[in-house]
N, C-alpha and C positions, 0 to 999 in steps of 0.2 A: 839766759843761761851763761854761766862762766865757763870758759874753756881752760882747763888747767894745762900748764906747760908740761911737756914731756921732757925727759932728760936730754934727748937729742934735738929738741926743737930750739932753734936759735932766734925765734921771734921775727923772722924775715917774711917778706911778702913777694908776690909776683903779680904781674899784670893780668887782669881779667881778659880772656880772649873771646873770639867769636864762637868758639867751640865749647865753652864752659857749661852752658845750661844743659846741653845734651850729653855731657861727658860722664862716664862711670866714676870718675874721681872727684867730681864736684859735689859738695855738700853745703847746705845752708843751715847754720845753727844760730838761732836768734836772729840778730841783724847782721851777723858775719857770714861772708861767703868764703869758702875754703877749698883748697885743692889738696886732696889726700894722696896724690900719686907717689910721692917719695917716702923716704924713711921719716922725714920731718914734714908735717903739713905746712902749708903756706896760706896766709891771708891773701885774698884776692883784692886787688885795688882796681877800680874802674877808671878808665881814661877815655878821652874822646877819640883816640886813634887806636881802635882795637885791631889786633892781628889774629892770625891763625895760631893754634897751639903747637908748640914745638915738641911736646912730649907725648901727645895723644897716641901715636902709633909705636911708641917704644915699648919694650917689654917691661913689666912691672918689677920693682925691686922685691927682695924677699920679705922684709919687715915693713910692710906698707902702713902708713899712718891712717889710711882710710879705715882700717879695722878699728883703730882707736876712736876715730870720729863716729863710726857707726855704733860703737859701744856707748858713747856719750848720748847719742840720739835715742838708743834703746832704753837706757837708764832714765832719760828724761820723760819717757812715756809711761814708765812704771808708777 
């Protein structure tokens, strides 16, 4: 599945963390792993030196990109 760019998405990525798999902001779409915490989703990049998530316990922003990612997943199932 192709993930279309949003107007606020800058194409950036962040490091996959030890908390990602069980996180409410984590989504897997096709072969891509994504973080939908902020206004712009981020592609997750796996590394050998994983750390704990820095944003997990922060309050969520208003216009969360997770809603966009969930809509993509919902449309893919139709």
